[in-house]
Steps between C-alpha positions, in 0.01 A plus 500: 500500500758372256324167468163670455625696198736246343230247405276752315805631317587152382138436405483819293826410329369152418176640357682756290737233378214272397330786318820572315530139388134488397540816297804369312435413135450134412832467323602140551580236386510300173317326214566343158487762228570272201348283377225714654366361826134538587574802719713653222212458256268668750738789562557561127126496423514183286238361740241744630321537835764331715457710814790634704755253358521765224684722749700226671606223260813464713317433828362145469652387830379210718643219713724254318362179355182613326415372152257784425575796275422746782686295763172400664457838668184707520631762255532477125253213457454615141829325423341161578201557271566256215177601325667823390654511154861522618734556203736206445848571363612266222826327601717199422625225729721739699385831642696786658303663780600858581423647843491871586587551867400826664633377835795262506441253781754238605395193307476132588372348176309570181256224399300435183203260476242376254231344715675278755811459284806693612664616178803667657641633827783753528673532839642846575615404849381823662661733246342833414398522132540799274226715350413222257532123502470249216468120492487271198268206567427184302134420450583127522275377222193707590309634201199714426352754738654479849529725804839523668503593869819673612593539869770731628578367849647762733790387721431694818117495520227234477365657182539460127397706198281336236465551128298293250584503129266360233681334210417328174787252481603399149188649346400800294456839652201559724368853444442716803141612552420849379499719812158639582500877530356554845552747782858440602602506869781732396368788287835542322487139384183529292556425131356838400757703696716683242876494549648821637645744253741662743666453836624146436858376517674190374505216755846438644634253753631665817234774494261541792140540384197628689130421445373701203837527324470428129774333295540364151650160423521326161266758349227471765408720794458378858388660828669405828277324755737467799815671624807300402853522366513332159728203442595312186228240455231735631427655161139633494352221280641240742366648823129590489515525879711813455386644165168553323507509121332810355 
């Protein structure tokens, strides 16, 4: 009788556990926030109609070794669509790439490419990064409009996180396209939503925020998208995965 009841109990526990994991918010893992990556431009609304990457700019995860902006996976194919008018940040011959990390995985290496050219590789030797990470990379004589592919290679899994950044190297500024006012996947993110007149607080590191909480930062209002405890480097303008500008 003990055997007869032990297996169903384990099965129920496994099912409940899987449901719990499935119901957890998509709160990992990391992407380049500045210069704005393609997923950052989607999340901020600088590029419209991007699909669910708007909610998960930090989740472009796929096996290591891909040279595609979405890692070659079946999700987020919008990031590989070069026919879109991706804004290109005007930069010089060196660029500092700033990552926002919503889950801090043990890291093997960080790699930066233009085409098949490896611009730079930074070896973390399995260390766990902080809430943000920055690398200064030489463009090695490249000029004009280029797309940099960044790979964050995780030490203890077969996967990496991918982020593509469009640049105008050594040139004048490339204006971002005017966002088209369309039905937004997140009602609070529509351009016509007025900022709240009450109930907001000033954003502060160390504070735990819940979905729907409203804060002000640098004179703007933001609504929380996912439960998190704020850290320095996760200021609302830097983390569209966590905050929606009102």
